[in-house]
C-alpha positions as CSV (number, residue, x, y, z in Angstrom):
1,X,-25.2,-10.6,45.8
2,X,-23.7,-12.2,42.7
3,X,-22.5,-15.8,42.9
4,X,-18.8,-16.4,42.3
5,X,-18.0,-17.9,39.1
6,X,-14.6,-19.5,38.7
7,X,-13.1,-22.2,36.8
8,X,-10.8,-24.7,38.4
9,X,-8.0,-26.1,36.3
10,X,-6.9,-29.6,36.9
11,X,-3.6,-31.0,35.9
12,X,-3.0,-34.7,35.5
13,X,0.5,-36.0,35.5
14,X,1.8,-39.6,35.4
15,X,4.4,-40.2,38.0
16,X,6.5,-43.3,37.3
17,X,7.5,-45.4,40.4
18,X,10.1,-47.5,38.7
19,X,11.7,-47.0,35.3
20,X,10.9,-50.0,33.0
21,X,12.5,-48.6,29.8
22,X,13.8,-50.9,27.2
23,X,15.5,-49.8,24.0
24,X,14.7,-53.1,22.5
25,X,11.7,-52.9,20.1
26,X,9.3,-55.6,21.1
27,X,8.4,-56.9,17.6
28,X,7.3,-60.4,18.7
29,X,5.4,-62.1,21.4
30,X,8.7,-64.0,22.4
31,X,10.4,-60.7,23.0
32,X,7.4,-59.5,25.0
33,X,7.4,-62.5,27.2
34,X,11.3,-62.5,27.8
35,X,10.7,-58.8,28.8
36,X,7.9,-59.4,31.2
37,X,7.6,-63.1,32.2
38,X,9.7,-62.9,35.4
39,X,7.0,-60.3,36.6
40,X,4.0,-62.7,36.0
41,X,5.3,-66.2,35.7
42,X,5.1,-67.1,39.5
43,X,1.8,-65.1,40.4
44,X,-0.7,-67.4,42.1
45,X,-3.6,-65.5,40.6
46,X,-4.5,-63.8,37.3
47,X,-2.8,-60.5,36.8
48,X,-3.3,-58.2,33.7
49,X,-0.7,-55.8,32.8
50,X,-0.5,-53.2,29.9
51,X,2.9,-52.4,28.3
52,X,2.6,-48.9,27.0
53,X,4.8,-48.4,24.0
54,X,6.1,-45.6,21.6
55,X,5.9,-45.8,17.9
56,X,9.1,-47.9,17.8
57,X,7.4,-50.6,20.0
58,X,9.8,-49.6,22.8
59,X,8.2,-49.8,26.2
60,X,7.6,-46.7,28.0
61,X,6.2,-48.1,31.1
62,X,4.1,-51.0,32.5
63,X,0.9,-51.0,34.5
64,X,-0.6,-53.7,36.5
65,X,-4.2,-53.0,35.5
66,X,-5.9,-55.7,37.4
67,X,-5.2,-58.5,39.9
68,X,-7.9,-61.1,40.2
69,X,-8.5,-64.7,41.4
70,X,-7.2,-68.0,40.5
71,X,-9.3,-68.1,37.4
72,X,-10.3,-64.7,36.4
73,X,-9.7,-60.9,36.6
74,X,-11.8,-57.8,35.9
75,X,-10.8,-55.1,33.6
76,X,-12.5,-52.1,32.2
77,X,-11.5,-49.9,29.3
78,X,-11.2,-46.9,31.6
79,X,-8.6,-48.6,33.8
80,X,-6.8,-50.1,30.9
81,X,-6.3,-47.1,28.8
82,X,-5.6,-44.6,31.8
83,X,-1.9,-45.3,31.8
84,X,-1.7,-45.5,28.1
85,X,-3.3,-41.9,27.7
86,X,-1.0,-40.4,30.5
87,X,2.0,-42.0,28.9
88,X,1.2,-40.7,25.4
89,X,1.5,-44.3,24.2
90,X,1.2,-45.0,20.5
91,X,0.3,-48.6,21.0
92,X,-0.2,-51.1,23.9
93,X,0.3,-54.8,24.5
94,X,-1.9,-56.6,26.8
95,X,-0.5,-59.4,28.8
96,X,-1.9,-61.6,31.3
97,X,-1.1,-65.0,33.1
98,X,-3.0,-68.2,33.5
99,X,-1.7,-69.6,36.8
100,X,-3.1,-73.0,35.9
101,X,-0.5,-73.4,33.2
102,X,-3.2,-73.5,30.5
103,X,-2.5,-70.8,28.0
104,X,-5.6,-71.3,25.9
105,X,-7.6,-68.1,25.8
106,X,-11.2,-68.1,27.2
107,X,-14.2,-66.7,25.5
108,X,-14.0,-63.7,28.0
109,X,-10.3,-63.3,27.0
110,X,-11.4,-62.7,23.2
111,X,-14.3,-60.7,24.3
112,X,-12.1,-58.3,26.4
113,X,-9.6,-58.1,23.7
114,X,-12.1,-57.3,21.1
115,X,-13.7,-54.4,23.3
116,X,-10.2,-53.1,24.0
117,X,-9.3,-53.0,20.1
118,X,-12.5,-51.0,19.7
119,X,-11.6,-48.6,22.4
120,X,-8.1,-48.3,21.4
121,X,-9.4,-47.4,17.8
122,X,-11.6,-44.8,19.1
123,X,-8.8,-43.3,21.2
124,X,-6.1,-43.5,18.5
125,X,-4.1,-46.1,20.5
126,X,-3.4,-49.3,18.8
127,X,-3.9,-52.6,20.7
128,X,-1.0,-54.6,19.1
129,X,-1.3,-57.9,21.0
130,X,-2.8,-59.7,23.9
131,X,-0.5,-62.4,25.2
132,X,-1.5,-65.0,27.7
133,X,1.4,-66.6,29.7
134,X,0.9,-70.1,31.0
135,X,2.1,-69.9,34.6
136,X,6.0,-70.4,34.9
137,X,6.0,-72.9,32.0
138,X,7.1,-70.4,29.4
139,X,4.2,-71.3,27.1
140,X,2.3,-68.5,25.6
141,X,-0.6,-67.5,23.4
142,X,-0.3,-64.5,21.1
143,X,-3.6,-63.1,19.6
144,X,-1.5,-61.3,17.0
145,X,0.4,-64.3,16.0
146,X,-2.8,-66.3,15.7
147,X,-4.4,-63.5,13.5
148,X,-7.0,-62.6,16.1
149,X,-6.0,-58.9,16.4
150,X,-6.7,-58.5,12.6
151,X,-9.9,-60.4,12.9
152,X,-11.2,-58.2,15.8
153,X,-10.2,-55.0,13.8
154,X,-12.0,-56.2,10.8
155,X,-15.2,-56.9,12.8
156,X,-15.0,-53.5,14.3
157,X,-14.5,-51.9,10.8
158,X,-17.4,-53.8,9.5
159,X,-19.6,-52.9,12.4
160,X,-18.5,-49.3,12.2
161,X,-19.4,-48.9,8.5
162,X,-22.7,-50.5,9.2
163,X,-23.5,-48.0,12.1
164,X,-22.0,-45.0,10.4
165,X,-23.7,-45.5,6.9
166,X,-27.1,-44.1,8.1
167,X,-25.3,-41.2,9.8
168,X,-23.8,-40.0,6.4
169,X,-27.3,-40.0,4.6
170,X,-28.7,-36.7,4.3
171,X,-32.1,-36.5,6.5
172,X,-35.4,-36.1,4.8
173,X,-36.4,-32.6,4.2
174,X,-39.1,-32.6,6.8
175,X,-36.7,-34.0,9.3
176,X,-33.9,-31.4,8.7
177,X,-35.2,-28.9,11.1
178,X,-37.6,-31.0,13.3
179,X,-40.8,-32.9,12.7
180,X,-43.0,-30.0,13.6
181,X,-41.7,-27.5,11.1
């Protein structure tokens, strides 16, 4: 008896629960904060959101990626970029709150942002900014306005060139077809 061979097709579709469209182009951190601050300002724990945007910086949708504790939240690239991919986003803006009212980024905030810039570059989705909102105070820290996003991209580019350089060198003759040939 022959085994049945078949291929299952899977369809993935984003279903929006609530329309969060904005015709306004979010070209500054101030506009982003005005757009989303009501959602995050009064949260009693850290919440990380992603704004998925089209090429004009207009918001396609927003996704709450992670809800954490008073002082931290966990995020993975998989969870962060899932809605961006399904939304066919050109770029994303990360935004999270610090319920304590301190808008100074932590070392972990910088590390996560660096990793997300690298992941976005690989996926072809720009990470335009990571904004930290200080509780309900209205104060914010924009990594783009502070030049950090460009710094992260430059580090990635330098690391990528370092890693890629040996890949483009032709292998030695004896290595082209394996060591034993």
